[in-house]
N, C-alpha and C positions, 0 to 999 in steps of 0.2 A: 799715625805712622803708616797704618795699613792703606790709607788713601794714597799716600805717596808711592807705595809699592805698586798699587794697581795702576796709577797714572804712569809710572816708569815703564811698567810692562806694556801698557798701551802704546806709549811712544816708541819703545823698542820694536814692537810688532809692526807698527806703521813704517818705521825706518827699514825694517827687513823686507816688508812687502814692496816698498818703493825701490829698494835695491834690486830685488828680483825682477820687477817690471822694467827697470832701466837696463839690466843685463839682457833681458829678452828683446827689448827694442834695439839695442846695439847689435845683438846677434842677427836679427832679421835684416839689417842693412849691410851685412858683410857680403862681399862678392861671391858669386857662385857660377859654375859652368856646368851645364848638362849637355852631354854628347853621347852619340852611339858610335863605338869603334867598329870599323869594317876592316878585316885583315886583308893586306895586300898578298898577292901571289909571292911565295918565298923566293922564286927565281927572278923576280923583277929587279931591275936596276934602279939606282937612285934617280936617274933621268926619267925613267918610265913613271916612277912614283910622282915626281914633280909635275910631269905632263898630265897625269891623271888628276892631280889636285887642281891644276889650272883649268883643265877641260870641264871638270865638274863644277868649279866655281863659276865659269862662264855660263854653263847650262842652268844652274840653280838660281843665280842671282838676277833673274829676269823679272820684269814686272808681272808677267802672268803667273809665274810660280809663286812669287811672294804674295801677290794679291789673293791667290787661292788659299794660301796658308792663313792669311789674315782673316779671310771670310770663314774658313772651316773652324778655326780656333777662337773666333770672336775676340780678337786681340784689341780692337778699337774700344770696346766697352770695358774689358777687363783691366786694361792699362790706362783707361780714361784719356784717350787721345782724341783730338778734335775731328780727324777725318781718316779715311782709309789710306790715303796717300801718306799721311804722317805715320801711320802704323807700318806701312811698307818701308819707309825711310828708317824707322826705328829698327826693324828687323834686319835691314841691310847693315846697320851699324853694329848689331849684336851677333851676327852670324859667325859661326866657327866652321871653317872648312880647312883643315890642316893635316899635315902628316904628323903622326905621333907614334908612340910605342906602348904596348900593353902586354901583360902576361896572360896568355891563353893556354890553359892546361899545363902550367908550369914552364912554358917556353916563351921567352921574350919575342914578340912578334911586331913587325912594322904594321901600323894601322892607319886608316884614313878616319879621322875624327870629324864627325858632322853633328853640329848642334848649335846651341845658343848660350850667350853669357848674360848674366843679370845679377840679382841678389838673392839671398836665401829666402826672402819672403815670396819670391816669384817662382820657387822651385817647381811647383806642380805645373805651372804654365810653361816653364822651360822644358820640362820633360815631354809635355804634350806637343810642343812645337818641334822638338827634336824627332819624335816619332813620326810626326806628319811630314817632316822634311825627308826622313828615310823612306817613306812611302813614295815620294817623288823620285828619289835616287833609284829605288827598285824599278819603278816604271821606266826611267831612262835607261837603265842597264838592260832590261828585257827588250826594249825597242832596238837597242844598238847591237844586241847579241845576234849571232848568226842563227838561222833557223835550225832546229834540232833535226837530225836525220830521221827519215821515216823508219818505223819499226820493221824488222824483218818479218816476212809473211810466215805465218805458222802453218805447218802441214795439216791438211784436213784429214780426219779419220774416215775417209770414204773407202773402206775396204769392201770388196765384193765377195770375198770368200766367207763361207759360213762356218769354217772350222775354227775352233777356239785357238787363241794364240798362246795359251799356256802349255 
């Protein structure tokens, strides 16, 4: 009788571990989206936001930008793609550049969401790709921003009197 109890416990433990592995495998293939929200100016209109999204989409979805992202993040080998061009096409298919809304400091705010979509198993790569794409966005924004005004000259303490000022 004890042999049957041990055998039943072994079968139940194997079934339980198989169920846990199956759940983990299904969970790894669920869809995932990783993006970085950039808040819009609160005074901007819907037309301005739509124009910003389209302008940024045109500027970021170029071959040079996407090739730089593929090389920096080594996507060809991580996703086991046959060439760099195939990786660029895959990134074009997965990119997210859209208007969204998020809560910042308790206030609903219109945002520009920039990132990539994939599955849960690729979450670390998706985060890395989104951060790398944001670096390109920052570079584009700083290039198109007007130059900062020159700082006001500070008065020099070149006093010729020897009397104390106190």
